[in-house]
VOBA-1610 file (N, C-alpha, C; in pm, whole numbers, padded with zeros to 5 digits, always signed):
BEGIN
Met-16245+10351+03880Met-16198+10190+03820Met-16242+10141+03678Trp-16361+10132+03662Trp-16456+10103+03545Trp-16434+10192+03437Gln-16398+10365+03428Gln-16359+10396+03339Gln-16195+10308+03318Ser-16107+10244+03375Ser-16030+10251+03351Ser-15969+10104+03233Val-16068+10009+03314Val-16127+09906+03262Val-16187+09871+03091Val-16278+10035+03095Val-16317+10014+02972Val-16260+10047+02859Met-16109+10154+02920Met-16007+10195+02844Met-15927+10105+02803Gly-15932+10004+02895Gly-15806+09905+02876Gly-15872+09808+02762Leu-15993+09803+02771Leu-16066+09671+02699Leu-16076+09778+02544Val-16077+09896+02517Val-16115+09938+02387Val-15982+09946+02337Leu-15848+09959+02413Leu-15717+09988+02349Leu-15671+09840+02287Gly-15705+09722+02411Gly-15644+09625+02339Gly-15735+09568+02237Val-15864+09602+02227Val-15950+09593+02098Val-15903+09617+01989Ala-15838+09719+02000Ala-15803+09885+01885Ala-15660+09799+01821Met-15581+09798+01895Met-15471+09683+01907Met-15469+09585+01780Ala-15569+09503+01804Ala-15578+09406+01793Ala-15682+09415+01628Val-15749+09529+01638Val-15838+09562+01509Val-15751+09610+01381Gly-15648+09704+01462Gly-15504+09733+01401Gly-15484+09622+01274Gly-15392+09543+01408Gly-15328+09404+01305Gly-15398+09328+01233Tyr-15473+09341+01241Tyr-15632+09245+01122Tyr-15605+09368+01014Trp-15616+09446+01085Trp-15655+09508+00904Trp-15552+09565+00848Lys-15447+09570+00915Lys-15267+09530+00837Lys-15222+09401+00773Gln-15306+09348+00803Gln-15279+09191+00803Gln-15171+09144+00858Ala-15139+09193+00962Ala-15015+09140+01089Ala-15070+09028+01143Leu-15193+09053+01160Leu-15267+08876+01242Leu-15379+08847+01189Asp-15362+08731+01167Asp-15508+08641+01097Asp-15625+08622+01178Arg-15730+08612+01172Arg-15833+08643+01243Arg-15777+08534+01399Ser-15761+08428+01402Ser-15751+08370+01521Ser-15635+08462+01632Gly-15537+08517+01563Gly-15434+08597+01574Gly-15504+08728+01648Ala-15560+08841+01557Ala-15682+08918+01620Ala-15752+08861+01766Ile-15780+08756+01715Ile-15870+08764+01822Ile-15796+08701+02027Ala-15653+08667+01998Ala-15557+08632+02105Ala-15496+08764+02135Ala-15508+08852+02021Ala-15441+08998+02077Ala-15529+09068+02166Ala-15634+09045+02137Ala-15766+09119+02172Ala-15758+09073+02340Ile-15743+08975+02339Ile-15769+08930+02494Ile-15600+08943+02553Val-15521+08893+02480Val-15394+08960+02541Val-15364+09121+02561Gly-15380+09229+02464Gly-15383+09336+02502Gly-15466+09410+02594Ser-15629+09350+02637Ser-15688+09395+02722Ser-15664+09355+02870Leu-15587+09218+02897Leu-15547+09164+02994Leu-15452+09292+03057Ile-15334+09290+02964Ile-15240+09387+02972Ile-15264+09544+03053Phe-15329+09587+02936Phe-15387+09730+02932Phe-15443+09740+03100Val-15573+09658+03119Val-15632+09623+03209Val-15564+09614+03377Phe-15471+09534+03342Phe-15450+09472+03482Phe-15299+09543+03462Gly-15192+09524+03419Gly-15062+09620+03401Gly-15072+09755+03414Gly-15176+09789+03368Gly-15184+09953+03319Gly-15110+09984+03199Trp-15135+10136+03182Trp-15138+10160+03016Trp-14949+10156+02979Arg-14901+10188+03095Arg-14723+10186+03048Arg-14737+10028+03014Trp-14752+09933+03083Trp-14736+09778+03031Trp-14810+09754+02901Gly-14961+09836+02858Gly-14983+09793+02731Gly-14894+09893+02586Leu-14873+09964+02638Leu-14751+10068+02484Leu-14594+09970+02484Leu-14537+09956+02573Leu-14447+09878+02569Leu-14555+09712+02503Leu-14604+09663+02501Leu-14664+09589+02400Leu-14710+09625+02294Val-14741+09800+02257Val-14782+09761+02151Val-14636+09889+02092Ala-14559+09866+02149Ala-14436+09905+02061Ala-14380+09806+02003Phe-14353+09719+02072Phe-14371+09551+01987Phe-14397+09510+01915Phe-14514+09511+01929Phe-14610+09446+01813Phe-14610+09554+01690Val-14616+09661+01682Val-14583+09776+01575Val-14510+09754+01535Ala-14369+09814+01589Ala-14279+09810+01518Ala-14182+09633+01447Ser-14232+09523+01492Ser-14260+09429+01474Ser-14307+09403+01329Ser-14432+09459+01345Ser-14459+09422+01226Ser-14467+09520+01129Ala-14361+09633+01144Ala-14328+09709+01027Ala-14179+09656+00965Leu-14185+09561+01041Leu-14023+09495+00992Leu-14040+09349+00921Ser-14181+09366+00898Ser-14231+09187+00772Ser-14298+09220+00677Phe-14286+09432+00668Phe-14274+09421+00540Phe-14153+09485+00412Val-14001+09461+00546Val-13932+09466+00461Val-13893+09350+00436Asn-13854+09358+00259Asn-13815+09276+00116Asn-13897+09165+00178Pro-14044+09142+00173Pro-14129+08997+00219Pro-14109+08924+00107Glu-14059+08912-00009Glu-14026+08818-00088Glu-13932+08712-00084Arg-13824+08778-00063Arg-13661+08721+00003Arg-13798+08638+00185Lys-13830+08731+00249Lys-13852+08637+00388Lys-13976+08498+00375Gln-14073+08529+00235Gln-14184+08443+00224Gln-14121+08314+00134Gln-14014+08344+00069Gln-13938+08212+00041Gln-13847+08121+00127Val-13831+08220+00256Val-13737+08123+00396Val-13842+08049+00407Ala-13968+08106+00398Ala-14088+08098+00545Ala-14124+07950+00494Ala-14159+07974+00333Ala-14181+07828+00274Ala-14186+07754+00298Glu-14015+07782+00278Glu-13938+07659+00287Glu-13888+07600+00455Lys-13849+07667+00584Lys-13829+07615+00663Lys-13943+07664+00794Phe-14019+07768+00844Phe-14118+07833+00920Phe-14193+07732+00891Asp-14260+07717+01039Asp-14393+07652+01014Asp-14519+07738+01011Lys-14501+07839+01015Lys-14627+07941+01001Lys-14532+08076+00873Gly-14672+08147+00821Gly-14624+08281+00730Gly-14598+08394+00819Ser-14655+08510+00752Ser-14614+08681+00809Ser-14739+08690+00902Arg-14858+08639+00905Arg-14962+08688+00934Arg-14967+08591+01078Arg-14971+08655+01178Arg-14989+08638+01311Arg-15081+08479+01380Asp-15099+08393+01435Asp-15209+08336+01465Asp-15163+08366+01610Ala-15298+08256+01673Ala-15324+08283+01798Ala-15170+08257+01904Gly-15154+08113+01821Gly-15002+08088+01934Gly-14893+08128+01928Gln-14842+08199+01792Gln-14779+08325+01833Gln-14809+08450+01875Val-14890+08506+01865Val-14925+08626+01958Val-14946+08546+02159Leu-14984+08431+02159Leu-14970+08360+02299Leu-14794+08367+02325Ala-14732+08331+02239Ala-14607+08313+02268Ala-14554+08433+02273Asn-14598+08547+02246Asn-14467+08654+02240Asn-14553+08739+02378Gly-14684+08760+02352Gly-14744+08828+02490Gly-14846+08772+02586Gly-14787+08625+02563Gly-14879+08544+02702Gly-14852+08569+02848Trp-14692+08520+02854Trp-14624+08590+02992Trp-14609+08718+03046Val-14657+08821+02947Val-14649+08989+02980Val-14824+08953+03069Ala-14888+08855+02978Ala-15056+08859+03040Ala-15063+08790+03165Leu-14962+08655+03143Leu-15012+08599+03309Leu-14940+08746+03395Leu-14817+08816+03389Leu-14799+08892+03441Leu-14807+09008+03564Ala-14939+09038+03401Ala-15085+09100+03475Ala-15156+09091+03544Leu-15240+08987+03520Leu-15291+08861+03614Leu-15196+08876+03738Leu-15124+08881+03721Leu-15021+08823+03915Leu-15028+08994+03987Ser-15035+09073+03879Ser-14970+09213+03953Ser-15103+09246+03988Leu-15254+09175+04032Leu-15303+09204+04063Leu-15299+09160+04243Thr-15251+09023+04301Thr-15227+09026+04417Thr-15033+09026+04442Ile-15000+09044+04342Ile-14852+09144+04417Ile-14765+09242+04320Gln-14759+09369+04452Gln-14740+09519+04393Gln-14620+09474+04432Asp-14510+09476+04340Asp-14376+09478+04387Asp-14322+09539+04256Asp-14206+09629+04263Asp-14130+09693+04194Asp-14055+09632+04068Trp-14013+09461+04091Trp-13987+09375+04016Trp-14076+09345+03890Leu-14129+09379+03915Leu-14296+09315+03802Leu-14266+09388+03648Phe-14260+09526+03667Phe-14213+09652+03540Phe-14086+09549+03490Pro-13967+09552+03589Pro-13864+09481+03499Pro-13866+09376+03461Ala-13969+09274+03492Ala-14025+09126+03398Ala-14071+09158+03289Val-14126+09288+03262Val-14196+09290+03159Val-14106+09362+03062Val-14043+09433+03052Val-13941+09462+03022Val-13805+09404+02947Gly-13812+09286+03035Gly-13743+09160+03028Gly-13799+09128+02894Ala-13907+09032+02937Ala-13999+08957+02838Ala-14036+09019+02699Leu-14057+09130+02706Leu-14084+09236+02551Leu-13967+09269+02512Ala-13878+09296+02594Ala-13712+09285+02541Ala-13643+09155+02430Thr-13756+09021+02493Thr-13673+08921+02442Thr-13787+08899+02323Val-13862+08886+02349Val-13972+08881+02202Val-13908+08970+02082Thr-13920+09107+02135Thr-13840+09196+02006Thr-13701+09161+01952Ala-13660+09111+02042Ala-13497+09067+01970Ala-13509+08946+01864Asp-13573+08862+01963Asp-13617+08708+01834Asp-13655+08784+01665Thr-13784+08826+01714Thr-13842+08890+01629Thr-13755+08988+01531Trp-13685+09073+01610Trp-13590+09124+01460Trp-13513+09051+01461Ala-13446+09008+01497Ala-13346+08913+01470Ala-13375+08825+01328Thr-13530+08748+01390Thr-13557+08672+01281Thr-13574+08771+01083Glu-13659+08864+01118Glu-13690+08958+01054Glu-13587+08993+00907Leu-13466+09033+00995Leu-13390+09100+00921Leu-13278+09024+00912Gly-13219+08923+01045Gly-13124+08825+00999Gly-13134+08751+00921Thr-13292+08661+00813Thr-13290+08592+00701Thr-13240+08676+00565Leu-13213+08844+00597Leu-13179+08874+00494Leu-13055+08906+00461Ser-12978+08816+00575Ser-12808+08848+00550Ser-12773+08789+00427Thr-12700+08824+00347Thr-12616+08755+00242Thr-12505+08690+00305Ala-12480+08690+00420Ala-12397+08539+00449Ala-12433+08403+00526Arg-12440+08313+00531Arg-12500+08196+00596Arg-12467+08231+00717Pro-12586+08184+00838Pro-12583+08176+00919Pro-12497+08045+00979Arg-12502+08093+01105Arg-12432+07969+01177Arg-12467+07909+01303Leu-12489+07758+01297Leu-12563+07696+01440Leu-12478+07748+01578Ile-12594+07787+01644Ile-12545+07826+01743Ile-12447+07762+01853Thr-12479+07636+01832Thr-12392+07497+01935Thr-12255+07462+01908Ser-12239+07490+01766Ser-12147+07446+01653Ser-12061+07472+01558Gly-12163+07608+01511Gly-12029+07750+01390Gly-12091+07658+01324Gln-12148+07546+01273Gln-12176+07514+01125Gln-12248+07595+01112Pro-12171+07615+00919Pro-12232+07699+00860Pro-12423+07659+00776Val-12478+07711+00810Val-12668+07646+00794Val-12766+07729+00691Pro-12861+07612+00629Pro-12893+07769+00550Pro-13016+07859+00605Ala-13043+08020+00549Ala-13131+08063+00595Ala-13280+08062+00683Gly-13309+08078+00827Gly-13426+08026+00813Gly-13386+07886+00902Thr-13272+07828+00932Thr-13244+07705+01019Thr-13281+07697+01148Ser-13366+07660+01264Ser-13374+07699+01375Ser-13244+07687+01441Gly-13203+07807+01536Gly-13086+07763+01613Gly-12999+07821+01517Gly-12979+07899+01418Gly-12865+07951+01304Gly-12866+08103+01349Ile-12767+08172+01381Ile-12721+08301+01399Ile-12639+08375+01288Ser-12655+08486+01294Ser-12566+08557+01179Ser-12559+08710+01236Ala-12416+08761+01220Ala-12373+08926+01262Ala-12514+08978+01248Leu-12568+09014+01141Leu-12693+09134+01111Leu-12800+09068+01201Gly-12839+08936+01210Gly-12945+08885+01325Gly-12946+08932+01426Ser-12796+08905+01514Ser-12772+08972+01660Ser-12740+09101+01661Ala-12708+09160+01612Ala-12714+09316+01567Ala-12820+09342+01600Ala-12953+09289+01483Ala-13089+09362+01518Ala-13167+09320+01613Ala-13120+09167+01725Ala-13144+09168+01803Ala-13093+09257+01917Leu-13013+09282+01925Leu-12942+09425+02009Leu-13034+09532+01994Ala-13083+09558+01867Ala-13125+09653+01829Ala-13256+09668+01889Gly-13351+09565+01859Gly-13473+09512+01946Gly-13483+09547+02055Ala-13384+09495+02151Ala-13376+09483+02305Ala-13385+09668+02323Trp-13284+09696+02286Trp-13232+09849+02289Trp-13395+09929+02264Phe-13442+09851+02189Phe-13555+10009+02135Phe-13643+09949+02264Ile-13688+09875+02291Ile-13814+09844+02439Ile-13717+09857+02537Gly-13642+09866+02562Gly-13533+09971+02696Gly-13566+10139+02641Ala-13599+10159+02562Ala-13571+10307+02535Ala-13718+10343+02527Val-13786+10280+02526Val-13926+10268+02521Val-13996+10309+02689Ala-13933+10205+02748Ala-13957+10171+02876Ala-13909+10271+02954Leu-13798+10328+02941Leu-13740+10472+03037Leu-13799+10586+02966Leu-13884+10607+02844Leu-13936+10711+02840Leu-14049+10727+02908Leu-14148+10595+02982Leu-14228+10561+03003Leu-14192+10639+03186Thr-14134+10615+03191Thr-14087+10613+03341Thr-14056+10801+03404Trp-14052+10830+03231Trp-14040+11002+03291Trp-14192+11055+03323Val-14287+11004+03283Val-14417+11052+03282Val-14446+11048+03413Pro-14480+11123+03494Pro-14602+11113+03570Pro-14680+11034+03656Gln-14621+10946+03810Gln-14702+10845+03867Gln-14677+10684+03786Ser-14528+10702+03715Ser-14453+10581+03673Ser-14495+10514+03772Asp-14430+10384+03684Asp-14408+10240+03793Asp-14288+10299+03882Val-14303+10281+04004Val-14151+10310+04090Val-14082+10199+04053Leu-13981+10237+04061Leu-13794+10147+04044Leu-13758+10135+04149Ser-13648+10052+04221Ser-13559+10047+04312Ser-13487+10124+04240Phe-13450+10115+04119Phe-13294+10156+04072Phe-13346+10281+03995Ser-13196+10326+03933Ser-13242+10411+03834Ser-13263+10400+03710Pro-13379+10439+03669Pro-13436+10433+03533Pro-13332+10413+03402Ala-13240+10484+03432Ala-13115+10468+03293Ala-13066+10307+03294Trp-13115+10258+03416Trp-13044+10144+03422Trp-13126+10010+03293Leu-13244+10070+03259Leu-13354+10010+03228Leu-13309+09988+03067Leu-13199+10053+02979Leu-13117+10022+02888Leu-13083+09945+02858Ala-13018+09901+02959Ala-12862+09820+02957Ala-12951+09676+03015Leu-13018+09687+03123Leu-13156+09613+03173Leu-13214+09524+03046Ala-13249+09604+02944Ala-13329+09543+02851Ala-13245+09466+02713Ala-13112+09568+02715Ala-13055+09490+02591Ala-13019+09350+02643Ile-12950+09279+02767Ile-12858+09200+02807Ile-12991+09097+02820Ser-13109+09127+02893Ser-13209+09049+02916Ser-13245+08988+02751Gly-13296+09058+02701Gly-13350+09068+02549Gly-13225+08937+02449Val-13104+08996+02472Val-13007+08918+02421Val-13029+08764+02448Ala-13000+08766+02608Ala-13008+08645+02643Ala-13155+08538+02595Gly-13232+08640+02624Gly-13313+08602+02574Gly-13369+08505+02472Ala-13337+08587+02349Ala-13329+08578+02212Ala-13217+08454+02230Met-13103+08438+02287Met-12972+08338+02225Met-13037+08221+02252Phe-13096+08202+02426Phe-13203+08085+02436Phe-13230+08000+02359Asp-13312+08093+02322Asp-13412+08110+02203Asp-13364+07987+02084Ser-13243+08078+02053Ser-13160+07996+01977Ser-13115+07899+01973Leu-13070+07877+02167Leu-12986+07743+02171Leu-13135+07620+02208Leu-13235+07625+02213Leu-13338+07538+02209Leu-13377+07498+02063Gly-13415+07667+01987Gly-13402+07533+01822Gly-13292+07480+01764Ala-13170+07480+01809Ala-13057+07388+01767Ala-13039+07262+01861Thr-13187+07214+01949Thr-13134+07144+02014Thr-13277+07035+02078Val-13338+07121+02121Val-13461+07044+02187Val-13608+07101+02054Gln-13539+07199+02051Gln-13711+07249+01933Gln-13711+07111+01783Ala-13900+07070+01825Ala-13939+06965+01697Ala-13862+07009+01524Ile-13812+06960+01485Ile-13789+06980+01377Ile-13790+06838+01257His-13871+06851+01142His-13901+06778+01069His-13827+06828+00947Trp-13840+06650+00854Trp-13761+06613+00796Trp-13870+06589+00632Cys-13815+06663+00517Cys-13916+06633+00437Cys-13823+06529+00273Pro-13848+06433+00296Pro-13842+06325+00199Pro-13840+06354+00052Arg-13906+06419+00015Arg-13912+06501-00082Arg-13785+06553-00141Cys-13777+06668-00088Cys-13692+06806-00086Cys-13540+06767-00007Gln-13526+06627+00050Gln-13442+06670+00148Gln-13367+06717+00205Ser-13448+06830+00285Ser-13428+06919+00341Ser-13512+06898+00480Glu-13442+06975+00619Glu-13498+07044+00732Glu-13613+07146+00730Thr-13685+07126+00792Thr-13840+07226+00790Thr-13888+07227+00926Glu-13962+07325+01003Glu-14059+07297+01094Glu-14193+07288+01096Arg-14209+07274+00951Arg-14374+07214+00912Arg-14376+07034+00924Ala-14517+07071+00945Ala-14578+06918+00941Ala-14599+06857+00800Val-14642+06994+00719Val-14657+06907+00545Val-14588+07052+00462His-14474+07008+00373His-14405+07108+00325His-14448+07170+00197Arg-14396+07318+00202Arg-14444+07357+00052Arg-14439+07284-00040Cys-14374+07133-00073Cys-14426+07081-00186Cys-14518+06991-00150Gly-14555+07014-00046Gly-14698+06897-00013Gly-14694+06781+00012Thr-14542+06751+00053Thr-14505+06602+00130Thr-14574+06615+00303Ala-14579+06536+00292Ala-14513+06510+00490Ala-14477+06519+00527Thr-14428+06577+00618Thr-14272+06596+00674Thr-14264+06451+00832His-14154+06406+00800His-14117+06287+00933His-14052+06387+00997Pro-14074+06349+01163Pro-14014+06429+01290Pro-13826+06365+01272Leu-13775+06417+01277Leu-13577+06434+01248Leu-13561+06387+01420Arg-13586+06566+01446Arg-13501+06520+01597Arg-13585+06651+01734Gly-13549+06650+01811Gly-13585+06702+01906Gly-13745+06694+01927Leu-13821+06742+02108Leu-13920+06698+02167Leu-14069+06763+02037Ala-14145+06650+02040Ala-14260+06692+01929Ala-14385+06771+01983Trp-14346+06825+02136Trp-14419+06896+02178Trp-14363+07035+02158Leu-14255+07075+02128Leu-14156+07200+02148Leu-14179+07244+02004Asp-14273+07320+01989Asp-14312+07377+01870Asp-14257+07504+01904Asn-14235+07582+01783Asn-14175+07691+01758Asn-14188+07892+01817Asp-14391+07817+01878Asp-14430+07920+01964Asp-14427+07823+02114Met-14363+07731+02132Met-14298+07698+02297Met-14194+07771+02329Val-14098+07747+02217Val-13991+07809+02222Val-13952+07933+02229Asn-14062+07994+02192Asn-14070+08145+02192Asn-14095+08213+02337Phe-14194+08120+02385Phe-14314+08143+02524Phe-14161+08113+02601Leu-14126+08012+02589Leu-13988+07972+02771Leu-13879+08083+02699Ala-13873+08103+02630Ala-13759+08221+02582Ala-13829+08411+02666Ser-13904+08427+02608Ser-13992+08542+02646Ser-13968+08508+02856Val-14021+08350+02886Val-14018+08363+03030Val-13839+08361+03142Val-13747+08330+03059Val-13653+08333+03055Val-13560+08482+03068Gly-13618+08566+02939Gly-13533+08675+02959Gly-13591+08814+03012Ser-13728+08753+03105Ser-13771+08812+03218Ser-13725+08760+03345Leu-13698+08651+03372Leu-13638+08585+03470Leu-13490+08711+03472Val-13417+08691+03369Val-13280+08781+03375Val-13312+08940+03397Ala-13428+08982+03325Ala-13419+09126+03358Ala-13440+09108+03534Val-13519+09030+03583Val-13550+09046+03743Val-13455+08985+03823Ala-13362+08918+03802Ala-13253+08941+03839Ala-13076+09038+03843Leu-13121+09127+03719Leu-12982+09209+03698Leu-13095+09301+03826Ala-13271+09329+03821Ala-13288+09448+03849Ala-13307+09458+04020Leu-13247+09310+04057Leu-13228+09304+04195Leu-13103+09304+04293Gln-13010+09297+04148Gln-12896+09330+04195Gln-12872+09503+04205Leu-12953+09592+04139Leu-12919+09683+04125Leu-12994+09786+04255
//
């Protein structure tokens, strides 16, 4: 038992160190990633951990695609930059870490689909953001279809939606490969369904994320630039004012809630199968 604990800690810390070295994580993000990764590897098992690694590596790699364009959008709209901090790490992996702790008291075959749904959601959302901001067509608000500037919370595009589906499928494919390994998690349904389960739950969770972004996520207004932003202080240095949404519901909390929803959708689908 202690060997698996030590190995889990080593793998979790190694993922965090690698992310910090590649500048995908800042210092707080690396510390949070070490904690989250270790919890998942130790208590959830190496298959859960490898799914987390797959999300992290693939999504971090996409952040280096056309960084100039993304930095421009991030400076204008997003609250944070390309290097993930502790809040972003917990938003993307916190729910899976909680599921890993839950697995200590509950041994059930719905836990693995729950993890797949959560990670499919955060991967779909991350890929949609990383690639959707590069779209030449203006995104449209998910609630009204009104054209909005790139990076607007709740805005979706054809490229972003395709990227979301690809990200969810990616997690499903990795999960499917992991079920072929001997002594893998026992499922009550055919592993081949993992591709569909990941795609449906991941896209559903990502769309829920966009819906929250368009309705109740905290959005601010820069009086100097006359533009919406997630930032408390805009890139021009001007303090912004609350415009709409719930003050406590920032982008990190939206991402966390979306991962929970994607997880629940996956469990519901798994129970039907």
